Structures are given as C-alpha cells and as structure tokens.
C-alpha positions in Angstrom: -48.2 -2.4 -37.1 -47.9 -1.8 -33.4 -44.3 -1.3 -32.3 -43.0 -4.3 -30.4 -39.3 -3.6 -30.5 -37.5 -3.2 -27.2 -34.3 -1.2 -27.2 -31.7 -1.8 -24.3 -28.5 0.0 -23.7 -25.9 -1.2 -21.1 -23.0 1.1 -19.9 -20.4 -0.9 -18.0 -16.8 -0.5 -17.0 -14.1 -3.1 -17.9 -14.3 -6.2 -15.7 -17.9 -5.5 -14.5 -19.5 -8.2 -16.6 -21.3 -6.1 -19.1 -20.8 -8.8 -21.7 -22.1 -11.5 -19.4 -25.2 -9.4 -18.7 -25.7 -8.8 -22.4 -25.4 -12.5 -23.1 -27.9 -13.3 -20.4 -30.5 -10.9 -21.9 -30.0 -12.3 -25.4 -30.3 -15.9 -24.2 -33.4 -14.9 -22.1 -35.1 -13.3 -25.1 -34.3 -16.1 -27.6 -35.5 -18.8 -25.2 -38.8 -17.0 -24.8 -39.8 -16.3 -28.4 -37.9 -13.1 -29.2 -35.4 -12.3 -31.9 -32.3 -10.6 -30.3 -29.5 -8.5 -31.8 -26.5 -7.6 -29.7 -23.6 -5.2 -30.5 -20.7 -4.1 -28.2 -19.3 -0.7 -28.8 -15.9 -0.9 -27.1 -14.6 2.1 -25.1 -11.2 2.7 -23.5 -10.4 0.8 -20.4 -9.5 2.0 -16.9 -12.3 4.5 -16.4 -11.5 6.9 -19.2 -14.5 5.4 -21.0 -17.0 2.6 -20.9 -18.2 -0.2 -23.2 -21.7 0.4 -24.5 -23.7 -2.8 -25.2 -26.7 -2.3 -27.5 -29.4 -4.9 -27.5 -32.7 -4.9 -29.6 -35.4 -7.5 -29.1 -38.4 -8.2 -31.3 -41.1 -10.9 -30.9 -40.9 -13.7 -33.5 -44.7 -14.1 -33.7 -44.9 -10.5 -35.0 -42.4 -11.5 -37.8 -44.6 -14.5 -38.7 -47.7 -12.5 -38.5 -46.5 -9.6 -40.8 -44.1 -11.6 -43.0 -41.4 -9.0 -42.5 -38.0 -9.1 -40.9 -37.4 -6.1 -38.6 -34.6 -3.6 -39.1 -32.8 -3.5 -35.7 -30.3 -0.7 -34.7 -26.6 -1.5 -34.1 -26.2 1.2 -31.5 -28.4 3.1 -29.0 -30.3 6.0 -30.7 -31.0 9.1 -28.7 -34.6 9.3 -27.8 -35.3 5.6 -28.7 -34.0 3.6 -25.8 -36.5 1.7 -23.6 -34.2 0.4 -20.9 -30.8 1.8 -19.9 -28.6 -0.2 -17.4 -25.5 1.4 -15.8 -23.0 -0.3 -13.6 -22.3 2.7 -11.5 -23.5 6.2 -10.9 -21.2 8.2 -13.2 -21.9 5.9 -16.1 -25.6 6.6 -15.6 -24.8 10.3 -15.8 -22.8 9.8 -19.0 -25.7 7.9 -20.5 -28.0 10.9 -19.7 -25.4 13.2 -21.2 -25.3 11.1 -24.4 -29.1 11.4 -24.8 -29.6 7.7 -24.3 -32.0 8.3 -21.3 -35.1 10.3 -22.0 -38.1 11.2 -19.7 -40.8 10.0 -22.0 -39.4 6.6 -22.7 -36.5 5.2 -20.7 -36.4 3.2 -17.5 -32.9 3.7 -16.0 -31.5 1.0 -13.7 -28.2 2.0 -12.0 -26.0 1.3 -9.0 -25.5 4.2 -6.6 -21.8 3.4 -5.9 -18.9 5.2 -7.5 -15.7 4.1 -9.3 -13.6 7.2 -9.4 -12.2 8.3 -12.8 -8.5 8.9 -13.3 -9.1 12.6 -13.8 -10.8 12.6 -10.4 -7.9 10.8 -8.7 -5.1 12.8 -10.2 -6.5 16.2 -9.2 -4.3 17.8 -6.6 -7.4 19.3 -4.9 -10.7 17.5 -4.4 -11.3 16.5 -8.0 -14.4 14.3 -7.4 -17.4 15.0 -9.5 -20.5 16.1 -7.5 -22.6 13.0 -7.0 -25.7 14.9 -6.0 -25.8 16.8 -9.2 -25.6 13.5 -11.1 -28.5 12.0 -9.1 -30.6 15.0 -9.8 -29.9 14.9 -13.5 -30.7 11.2 -13.8 -33.9 11.6 -11.8 -35.1 14.3 -14.1 -33.9 12.5 -17.3 -35.5 9.1 -16.7 -39.1 8.1 -17.0 -38.5 5.6 -14.2 -35.4 5.3 -12.0 -34.3 2.3 -10.1 -31.2 3.1 -8.1 -29.5 1.5 -5.1 -26.0 0.5 -3.9 -25.4 -2.7 -5.9 -21.8 -3.0 -4.9 -22.9 -3.6 -1.3 -25.2 -6.4 -2.5 -22.3 -7.9 -4.5 -20.3 -8.2 -1.3 -23.2 -9.6 0.6 -23.8 -12.4 -2.0 -20.2 -12.9 -3.0 -21.4 -12.6 -6.6 -20.7 -10.1 -9.4 -22.5 -6.9 -10.2 -23.9 -8.3 -13.5 -26.1 -10.7 -11.5 -27.4 -7.9 -9.3 -28.2 -5.8 -12.4 -30.0 -8.8 -14.0 -32.1 -9.2 -10.8 -32.9 -5.5 -10.9 -33.9 -5.7 -14.5 -36.3 -8.6 -13.7 -37.7 -6.7 -10.7 -38.3 -3.6 -12.9 -41.0 -5.3 -14.9 -39.8 -3.7 -18.1 -39.3 -7.0 -20.0 -42.3 -9.4 -20.7 -40.7 -12.4 -19.0 -41.4 -14.1 -15.7 -38.9 -14.2 -12.9 -38.3 -17.9 -13.3 -37.3 -17.3 -16.9 -34.5 -15.0 -15.7 -33.4 -17.6 -13.1 -33.4 -20.3 -15.7 -31.1 -18.3 -17.9 -28.5 -18.1 -15.1 -28.9 -21.8 -14.4 -28.4 -22.6 -18.1 -25.1 -20.6 -18.2 -23.6 -23.2 -15.8 -21.2 -20.7 -14.3 -21.2 -19.8 -10.6 -24.9 -20.5 -10.5 -25.4 -20.4 -6.8 -23.7 -17.1 -6.2 -25.2 -15.5 -9.3 -28.7 -16.6 -8.2 -27.9 -15.1 -4.8 -26.9 -11.8 -6.3 -30.0 -11.9 -8.7 -32.3 -12.4 -5.7 -30.9 -9.4 -3.8 -31.1 -7.2 -6.9 -34.7 -8.3 -7.6 -35.8 -7.7 -4.0 -34.1 -4.2 -3.9 -35.7 -3.2 -7.2 -39.2 -4.3 -6.1 -38.7 -2.6 -2.7 -39.0 -5.9 -0.8 -35.7 -5.7 0.8 -33.8 -2.4 0.2 -30.1 -2.6 0.9 -28.8 -1.3 4.2 -26.9 2.0 4.2 -23.4 1.1 5.4 -21.4 3.9 7.0 -18.0 4.7 5.5 -14.8 4.3 7.4 -13.8 2.4 10.5 -15.5 2.8 13.9 -13.0 3.6 16.6 -14.2 3.7 20.2 -12.8 6.3 22.5 -13.3 5.3 26.2 -11.5 8.3 27.8 -14.2 10.3 29.5 -12.0 13.3 29.8 -11.6 13.5 26.0 -15.3 13.2 25.4 -16.1 15.8 28.1 -13.6 18.3 26.6 -15.2 18.0 23.2 -18.5 19.3 24.6 -16.7 22.6 25.5 -16.3 23.5 21.9 -18.9 25.3 19.7 -21.7 23.0 18.5 -20.9 23.4 14.8 -17.3 22.2 15.3 -17.9 19.2 17.6 -18.6 16.6 14.9 -15.3 17.2 13.1 -13.4 17.5 16.5 -14.8 14.1 17.6 -13.6 12.6 14.3 -10.2 14.1 14.9 -10.0 12.7 18.4 -10.9 9.2 17.1 -8.4 9.4 14.3 -5.5 10.5 16.6 -6.3 7.9 19.3 -6.1 5.3 16.5 -3.0 6.9 15.0 -1.0 7.3 18.3 -2.8 7.3 21.7 -5.1 9.2 24.0 -2.4 11.6 25.1 -1.8 12.6 21.5 -5.5 13.3 21.1 -5.4 15.4 24.2 -2.5 17.4 22.6 -4.8 17.9 19.6 -7.6 19.3 21.9 -5.1 21.6 23.7 -4.0 23.1 20.4 -7.7 23.7 19.5 -8.3 25.2 23.0 -5.5 27.7 22.3 -7.8 29.3 19.7 -10.2 30.3 22.5 -13.0 32.5 21.2 -12.6 31.5 17.6 -15.9 31.2 15.7 -17.2 27.7 15.1 -16.7 27.7 11.4 -13.0 28.7 11.7 -12.5 26.2 14.5 -14.0 23.4 12.4 -11.6 24.0 9.5 -8.6 24.2 11.9 -9.8 20.9 13.6 -10.1 19.2 10.2 -6.7 20.1 8.9 -5.0 19.8 12.3 -6.2 16.2 12.7 -5.0 15.3 9.2 -1.6 17.0 9.7 -1.0 15.5 13.2 -1.8 12.1 11.7 0.9 12.4 9.0 1.7 9.3 7.0 5.0 7.7 7.8 6.6 4.2 7.5 5.2 3.3 11.0 1.6 4.1 10.0 1.9 2.2 6.7 3.2 -0.9 8.5 0.4 -0.7 11.0 -2.4 -0.4 8.4 -1.0 -3.2 6.3 -1.2 -5.7 9.2 -4.6 -4.9 10.6 -7.2 -7.7 10.8 -9.8 -5.4 9.2 -7.6 -5.1 6.1 -7.2 -8.9 5.8 -10.9 -9.4 6.2 -11.7 -6.7 3.5 -9.3 -8.3 1.0 -10.7 -11.8 1.7 -14.2 -10.5 1.1 -13.3 -8.7 -2.1 -11.5 -11.8 -3.6 -14.4 -14.0 -2.2 -12.0 -16.4 -0.5 -13.6 -19.3 1.2 -12.9 -20.1 4.8 -10.7 -23.1 3.9 -8.7 -21.3 1.2 -5.2 -20.1 1.7 -4.3 -16.8 0.0 -1.5 -14.2 0.2 -1.3 -10.5 -0.7 1.9 -9.1 -2.3 2.5 -5.6 -1.0 5.0 -3.4 -2.7 7.1 -1.1 -0.5 9.7 1.4 -1.6 10.7 3.7 1.3 13.3 6.3 0.5 16.4 7.1 2.5 14.9 10.2 4.0 11.7 8.3 5.0 13.9 5.9 6.9 15.7 8.8 8.7 12.4 10.5 9.4 11.4 7.8 11.9 14.7 7.9 13.8 15.2 10.1 16.9 15.5 13.7 15.8 19.2 14.2 16.4 20.3 11.0 14.9 17.9 11.4 11.9 19.2 14.9 11.2 22.8 13.7 11.4 22.2 10.7 9.1 20.2 12.8 6.6 22.9 15.5 6.3 25.9 13.1 6.3 27.2 12.4 2.8 29.0 9.3 4.0 25.8 7.8 5.6 23.9 8.6 2.4 26.5 6.9 0.3 26.6 3.8 2.5 22.9 3.4 3.1 21.2 4.8 0.0 21.7 1.6 -2.1 19.5 -0.2 0.4 16.6 2.1 -0.5 17.2 2.3 -4.3 14.7 -0.5 -5.2 11.3 -1.5 -3.9 10.6 -4.8 -2.4 7.7 -7.2 -2.1 6.5 -8.1 1.4 3.7 -10.6 2.1 1.9 -9.5 5.3 0.2 -12.9 5.7 3.5 -14.8 6.0 5.2 -15.1 9.4 8.3 -13.3 8.3 6.4 -10.5 6.5 4.0 -10.0 9.3 6.7 -9.9 12.0 8.7 -7.4 10.0 5.8 -5.0 9.5 4.6 -5.4 13.1 8.1 -4.6 14.4 8.0 -1.4 12.4 4.5 -0.6 13.5 5.6 -1.2 17.1 7.9 1.9 16.7 4.9 4.0 17.3 6.1 4.8 20.9 9.2 6.5 19.3 7.1 8.7 16.9 7.0 11.9 19.0 10.8 11.8 19.4 11.4 11.3 15.6 12.9 13.7 13.1 9.6 13.8 11.1 7.6 14.7 14.1 9.9 17.5 15.1 9.7 19.0 11.5 5.9 18.7 11.3 5.4 19.9 14.8 7.3 23.1 14.1 5.3 23.8 11.0 2.0 23.1 12.8 2.8 25.4 15.7 3.8 28.3 13.3 0.6 27.8 11.3 -1.5 27.9 14.5 0.3 31.0 15.7 -0.6 32.8 12.4 -4.2 31.8 12.8 -4.2 33.1 16.4 -2.6 36.3 15.2 -5.4 37.2 12.8 -8.5 35.5 14.3 -9.6 38.6 16.2 -8.6 41.4 13.8 -8.9 39.7 10.4 -11.1 36.7 10.5 -11.3 36.3 6.7 -7.5 36.0 6.5 -7.4 33.6 9.5 -9.9 31.4 7.6 -7.7 31.4 4.5 -4.7 30.5 6.5 -6.6 27.7 8.2 -7.4 26.2 4.7 -3.8 26.3 3.4 -2.8 22.8 4.7 -5.0 21.4 1.9 -1.9 21.8 -0.2 0.1 19.4 1.9 -0.7 15.8 1.0 0.7 12.5 -0.1 4.3 11.4 0.5 7.7 11.6 -1.2 8.0 14.2 -4.0 4.3 15.0 -3.8 4.6 15.9 -0.1 7.8 17.9 -0.7 6.0 20.0 -3.4 3.1 20.7 -1.0 5.4 21.8 1.8 7.4 23.9 -0.6 4.3 25.8 -1.8 2.7 26.0 1.7 5.9 27.6 3.1 6.0 30.1 0.3 2.4 31.2 1.0 3.2 31.6 4.7 6.2 33.6 3.8 4.1 35.8 1.5 1.7 36.4 4.3 4.5 37.5 6.7 6.0 39.8 4.0 2.7 41.5 3.0 0.8 41.4 6.3 -0.5 44.9 6.0 -2.0 44.4 2.5 -5.8 45.0 2.7 -6.3 42.3 -0.1 -4.1 39.7 1.6 -6.9 37.3 2.4 -8.0 37.3 -1.3 -4.4 36.9 -2.5 -3.9 34.0 0.0 -6.9 32.2 -1.4 -5.8 32.7 -5.0 -2.3 31.4 -4.2 -3.7 28.4 -2.5 -5.9 27.6 -5.5 -3.0 28.1 -7.8 -0.8 25.8 -5.7 -3.4 23.0 -6.4 -3.8 23.8 -10.1 -0.9 21.8 -11.5 1.9 19.6 -10.4 4.7 21.7 -12.0 3.7 24.8 -10.2 3.4 27.0 -13.3 0.2 28.7 -12.1 1.6 29.1 -8.6 4.8 30.8 -9.8 2.7 33.0 -12.2 0.5 34.2 -9.3 3.5 35.0 -7.2 5.1 36.9 -10.0 1.8 38.9 -10.5 2.0 39.8 -6.8 5.6 41.0 -7.2 6.8 38.3 -4.9 9.7 37.3 -7.1 11.9 36.3 -4.1 9.4 33.4 -3.5 9.5 32.0 -7.0 11.2 28.7 -7.4 13.7 28.8 -10.2 16.0 25.9 -9.3 13.4 23.1 -9.9 14.0 21.8 -6.4 11.4 21.3 -3.7 13.4 23.0 -1.0 11.5 24.6 1.9 11.3 28.3 1.9 12.3 29.9 5.2 9.5 31.0 7.4 8.7 30.5 11.1 7.9 26.8 10.5 10.9 26.0 8.4 13.3 23.3 9.7 
C-alpha cells in the first residue's frame, strides 16, 4: 500500500495559539475526508520550553479501500515528519536539534522573529543566541524552508500568529486541500473571523511570494537638524561614523543638541585614534552619557510612540478606552541623584534626611500615564531634564567618564591593545539599582588594577580576562578569583557591599 499518512509537528510557545492552530488543522482534515489524530506534549511555560503538538492525517478512502485502520503516532518521530511549523526562529532551531526536521522529508514553516529566552535575558553580558547560525542550520536541515517575519504581519492584521501560520501552511502546498477549505475552517470556528482571515491572507501571500512582508527597521527614528553636528561627524574616520551618528541622535533625544556636541568634543579629544578604537569609545560613551535616571524613565513612559505601540499590541479600537498600569519603585538615592549636586550629596549623606524620607521610598506605587494626574506627574518629572547636568548623578558619572577617557588617551599611542580593552570595560556598567552598583564596583576595581600594574606587559590580556570575569556571574565569584590569581588582593571585595573602589573616577 502506498503511504498516505501525513505527519505534522507544531512547536509553539505558551499563548501563541498552538492549540488553536492544531484544532484548525484537525477540523480541516476531518471536513475533507481525512482521519486526524492530535496529541499535545506540554512543555514548561515562559520560554524555558515549548509545547509540541503532534498531528497525523490519513485519508479515509484508503481505510475503506484496504479494510485496515492505520496506526498513527502519538508524538513526532525523528526522520518521519512531513511538515514542521514553528512559532518563532529559536523554536525552529530546537525542532532541528530534536531531529524533527530532516532534509529528505520535512517542509519547515517558521517565523523569523525572536522571543528571547530567560537564559538570554538574565546573562550579564550579551547572552543572545546567534540568529544567523540558527538560520543556516534550519536552511540545511529542511527539504523546503518557508520563513518570514510573521510577528509583523500579526501587527498589520491585528490578528494572532496562529492565523498567519495557518495561511503559510495553506500557501506551502504541502496539504492536499484548496485555499477555500482553509478559509472555511476559520469561518466555521466562529471566533474573530475577520481578523483571522486577514492574518491568514497575509500569511498565504507571504508564503507564495505574492506579497513578502516589508523589512521594518528597529528602533525610533530621531531627526537631527543641527548642520554643525552633521558636519562634525564627517571629520571622523569612515568606519566610526555610523555609530557616532547613532550616538548623536541618541543624546539629542536624551538631552539636547549641546549635549551631543559635548559627546563629539570628547571623541575629538582622541585625535589620531584608529577607527576601530574610536568606534568602540563612541558606542560606550553614548550609552554612558545617556545613563538611565528617573527623568528618563518618566519621559519614555509618557511618549506618544509608547502609547501607540501599546494600543497596537493590545489591538485597541479607536473608540475603546484603555489604561496602562505602570509600576514605579525609585529608591531614596535615585531621588537624591536628580537633585542639584551639593543638595543631593548632603541629603544622601545625612542620616536624619534618610530617616525622615526613606519611608516615602520603601514601597513601589502604580501610576497610570493615561490619566490626567498620572500624566502630569510624570511629565513634571520628565521636565526636570534642564536640571540634569547640575545633578548629583551627572557629576558622578561625568567624573568617571572623564577618568576613563583619560586612560584611553594615555595608552592609545603606545599600547593600542590595552586602550581597546579599556574602551570595552563600560560593558560591565548596566541596569539600575543594585545591578548598576555592582557594575560600577567591578569597573572601578579593574581601573584601579590597571593603574597599579601599568607596566605589566600582559596588562591588556589581564584586563580582558577581568572584564569577562566581571560579566560571568552576579555574585562576583569569578571576578574575585581572577583578582586573587593576579595577586590583587587589595581589590577583592570581602564585605559584600557594592562600594566604589577609589580610582581617578571615584566620587
């Protein structure tokens, strides 16, 4: 008997409608003369695993013809899956890793967008998996690959990704059913029919190459109209201009054009530095000068772009009223950070002021930016931007930045390798609160180590190893071990506090 069985595997994250898609496929098959068996193999939620849906189809006329019931599998079998559907790129990679996708048999249908795993997010360094390697692996593993950004089509159609996947499945031609049979299945379900059909159509067209989705650039577009800024960028080496341009845009948005000019002045002080070194300094300097504070958070929370993005994601209609509930929990020192430097230092060091005001910052609070009171409160804080360069936090960060740049200038001509390693060290500084304090603590100790051992011929290598160790774990075990190995016991933290070690940039 000629084999007529069709084996389908679906890998989907929680909330992405893998069950809905499975039910649609089963209904489609049963309405068109096929026996269908469906099994859900539950995984762990929240991106530590996915649910695998196994579907097997068999034509009923073959059962009548041969007088035998088929034996259908309860789970995908390696080397025996005809169609694999994945809700995002990394799930497609996992399917390949499990052996579900094979080059002699499997058509792989997947979205190109990413949902980052917890282990990627919690990494102190850049913990993202390499997407290009996954794309190459799935290209090699599949007999036929259909891949495009389905998340973008979901936003365009206000539908869900299961409807786009269903459309891509129809467009792939891997099932023996006409397009109208797929559409009738959605209509028969009776749920969100119009939006699901819209998503289906976009998925179908993209899979058949009729209307490939547009590539949407990431991030906001900020226009710089200051001709002096743009002209000054042209004076830098060509390989560094792109990142410098981004830095200028970021800092104009963060503060103003004068702040971006200060950024360029600091880069110009590295006159003669190679383009690759200048590019790394430009990258980290822009991020450092654009440090996160309460003012910045309030500004971002009340932007029209953010409101529009949320409305799009929740698919709010024009006549619908909705509110977001934003959780805020600034600490006492984050409050003193935005005060004028002298006042902020005095309040932060005063035991009486801490005792009186700390209870106000002991608990978080909910603010709704779309209410008049919530919006006015946040815009009032965002309006304190004009005070930022006089603030306690600015003075602290500015002192550290200037000392860091001075070290780079010191070594850029005589020890370029060490200058590059110093330029990369601000990678350690990130986040806010305790995370930021830990980063500053370790960064300061590395700078102190460089000052102490400046004549060591292996200093650049040791600096790189210390930087990597600082990003290895939150507790700092690897970092302290590295310092101990380098006989830098004076720089090992034994008190468990994130105090800043004394170096040229210390407060």
